[in-house]
N, C-alpha and C positions, 0 to 999 in steps of 0.2 A: 407467283403470289396466289394464294387460295381465293376462290370466289364463292359467293353465295349460290348454292345449287338450286336456282329458281327455274322452274319450267313453265309457270303460269304467267310470267311477266316478261315484257320485251326489254328488260334491262338486267344487267348484272353489275353489282358494285364491287370495286376493288377493296381488298382488306386494308385496314388502317391499324398501325401499331399503337395500341393504347398504353401498354406498359410492357415490361419484359416478358410477361406471362399471358398477355391477352391480345387477341386480334378481334377487332370490332368490325362487323359487316352488317350494315343496317339498311332498311328499305328507304327509298326516296318517296315512295307512295304506292298506293294500291290501285290497280286498274279497276275501273268501275264496270262490272259486267252488265251487258244489256238486260233490261228487265224482262223476264220471261213471260210475264202475264200482260205485257203491253200490246193491246189489240192494234193500236195505231202503228206499231213497229212490225208486228208479225201477222197481222190480218187474222187474229184469233177470233173465234166465234163459237157459239154453242153447237154441239154435234147435231147433225140432222139424220133422220131416218133414211135408210137406203131403199129407194123405190125399186120394187120388183125383186128384192133380194131375199124376202121372207124373214128378214131380221129387222129389229128396231134398235136404234142406238139407245144407250142408257140415258136416262134423264140427267140434265145438268145438275151439278151440286147446288144446293141453295146458296144464294149470295150471302157473303159475309156482311154482318152489320156495319154500317158506316162508322168509321172511327170518330170518336168524340174528342173535340178540341175546343177550348183548353181542357186539360185533364183536371178532374176534381181531385184535389189533394189537400194537404195541410196548408193553412195560411202561412205565408212567408214570415219568418221571425225577424225581429229588428236586426239590422246588420246584413240581411240577405242581399246578394247581388242581383239575383233573378227574382221576378221577371221585369223589374223596373229599370234595369240597366242591361246593356249588351256588352259582351266580352269580345275583344278582337285580339287574337293571339298570333305570335310568330313561333313556329315549331322547328325543332331540330336539336342539334348537339354541336357545341363549339369545337369538338375534336374532328369534325368531318364537314367538308363543304358539300357533300352529296346527300346529307340526311335532312336538309331543310334550310330555310332562309336564316334561321337562328345562327348557324355556323358557316353559311355560305360566303358572307362578306364580313369585313371587320366590325367589331361591336358598335362603334360609334355610328358607322354608316347604317348598320342594321337597325339601330334604335331610331335614327332619323327617318328611315323608311317606315317603320312601325308608326311613328307619330303622324306621318302623312296619311297612312291608311286609316288611323283613328279619326283624323279630321274629315276624310272622305265619307266615313260612315256617319259622322255627326251631321254632315251636310245632307246626306241621303235620308236620314231619319232624325230630325231635330227634336223629336219628342222623347227619344231614348238616349240617355247619357251613355257614353262608351268608356269601358274600363280596359286599358291596355294590359296585355299579359305576355309573358315568355313561357313557352311550353317545352320543357326540357325532357328529352328521352333519357331517363335516369337508370333504367335497366334495359339493355340493348340485346335483341336476339342475335345469335351468331350462326355462321355457316358451319362451324365445327363444334364438337362436343365440349372441348375444354377439359380441364383436369377433373372436374366433378361430374362431367357428363350432362350438364344442364343446358348447354347450348345458349348461354346468356352471359353477358358481362355487366357487372355492377359498376356504375360510375362512382368515382371517389367523392368523399364529402367535400374536398376542396373544390372540385368542379361544380358541385351543386351550389356551394357558397359563392363561387365566382359569378354564376348566372343570377343567383339571388341578389347579389350586390348590384348588378346591372338593373334588375327590376326595381329595386328600392330607390336607386338614384333617379329613376324616371317615373316614379309613382305608379308602377305596374305591379300586378299580382304575378304569381308563379304557379305553374303546374308541373308536377313530376309524373312523367308517363312511364308505364311499366309494360315491358314485353317479356313475359315470364318464360317463354319457350317451354322446356321440360321441367322447370321449377314450378312453384305454386304461389298464389297470392299469400298464403299463410307463411311461406318462407321469405317472401320479398317485402311485404308491407311493414312488418314490425321494425325492421332496421331503418326505415324511412320515417318512423314516428317522430324523432327529434325535429325533423323539418316540417312534417305535417301538423305538428302542434303549434306552429306559427300561424297567426290569423290570416296571413296573406299568401299561404301556400296551399294549393289544392291538388287534386289527383286526376290522372287519366289512365284508363285501362284499354289495352289493345288486344282484342280477342284473336286477331289474325295470327298472332304469335304465341297463342296459348295451345301447346301441342298435347293436350290431355288425351286425345284420341290416337296418338302415335304419329310417327313421322318427324322429320326434321323441319325447322323453320324454313319457309320458302318453297318446300316441296309440296306442301298442301296448306290450305287456309285453316287456321285453328278456330277455336270456339270457347265461349264462356256460357255458362248456364246462369239463370237467375240466382241460384244458390251462391255462385261465386260473387256476383254483384252484391248480393245481400251481405255476404261476409265483409266486403269492403265498406258497405254502408254502416254496418254495426261498428266496425273499427273506427271509422271517421266520427260517427256519432259519439262514441265513448270519449274520443279526444276532445270533442266540442264540450261535452259535459265536464270532463275532468279539468280542463284548462279555461273554462268559461269563454269559449270562442264564438264568433259569429258562424253561421252555417257554412259548411264546406260545399264546394262544387265538385261533382264527380262526372267526368266526361268519358263516355264509352264509344269507341270507334265502331263503325259498322258500314259494310258495303255489300254484304250478302245476308240472306235470311239465316243460314245455319251458324253464322258467327255469334248469334245471340239466341239461345233457346229459352223458351218459357218466359219471354219478356213480360208477359202480363203478370207474372208472379214477383217481379221486382217490387219490393215494398217501398212505399213513400214515407219518408221520415222527415220531420220538420228540421232536423239538424243537418241534413244532406240534400242538396239539390242535384237531381240526376239529369244529365244531358245525353241524349242519343245523337251521335255525331256522324253524319254521312261524310266519309272521307275517301271515297273513290274518285279516280280521275278519268277524264274523257271529255268529249264535246258537251256543250251545255245541255242538249236534249237528253243525253244519257245520264248526266248528273241529276237532272230534274226527275227523270223516271226512277232512278235509284232512291232519291229522297222520298218519292211517293210510296215506293214499294217497301222500303226497309225502315223508314222513320215515321212518316205520316200514317201508314197502314197499321202500325203497332204502337199506339200511344203509350208512353211511359210517364214523362213529365215535361221536360223541355227539349228543344232540338238545336242541333248544330250543323254546320256546313263547312267543308274544307275547300279552299281554292289553291291550286298548284300553279305557281308562276311558270314552271317549265312544262310539266307533263300535260296540263290542260291545253297548252298552246302549241305544242311541238308539231302538231299536224296542221297548223294553220288556223285552228279554232281560236276564237277570242276568249280572253279571260273574262269570266262573268263579273260585271260591275255590281256595286252595292245595290243599285236599283233592281238588277236582275234577281238577286238573291232575296230581296225584300218582297218580290212578287210571289214567292213561295208561300204556301199555307201549310202549317203555321209559320210565321216569320221566325227564322232561326235567331236565337239569342246568344249563341256562341259561334264565332267565326274564326276559322284557323287558316293561316297562310303557310304554305310549305314551299 
């Protein structure tokens, strides 16, 4: 059975037969790299001159300006979810037990667990109502090229409808997550427009599996630029206008700096609410450091945080509780469980 050729991660997922022509091999999560500029972890400090060597170290680069939160942007439109509500989502794909909690357990059990998490967040922050969500990986990166050489598999409309039905029955919203691999947003998003034009369906983009710089998914970490994100914002905004919809939420995964380039050039549009979502796994200190380095340090609009039931805890570390996540600044408004 083929395997995802991953060298940067401590796991390899078995292939799963999706149809007669497609093998789906998808990540269970991304390892959170230690933050390289964390003085507390690496004892970093300003360079000092070498005494008696006749040379002087270069002066330290000027400090970056302190990030400004909350971000100044357009006022939320009527019907906006953020910032007055918090989204708590279950992530995955029902065709695999190893891509996340959404498919790991039977649907009824999964939805009951989601309800318990929603109540826990409501208890932890009674001032912020919680909106439950199902976050489906609708385009899945592959370990093999496939017939078209794009290294991705598109989920069927019937699968999307099945998960959408679960969401509707439990008064939840839905996200469609896209792992383009060697394809593009321009090729993948328009075919999902019939779903995205629904008022309760939103979008997630995963730069890790955008292989625009070459390589196969899993062999290196991919990237998006602000221009890619702005394309998605424009498309969602057009759907909002055309179909008289409430604003869309756009979630962008991030756990390294190169995954998202020119973040300051992501445009803020009142029709689309942008969330930069820290989705790396590891011990709590590492997750917090990554949030500081890759989300807090480069403000876009709103923030998110992922919790992994298995990968965060498999080395004996505790799963962060709502109170732990709420201690972050800014407080994440999108919470995802995998």
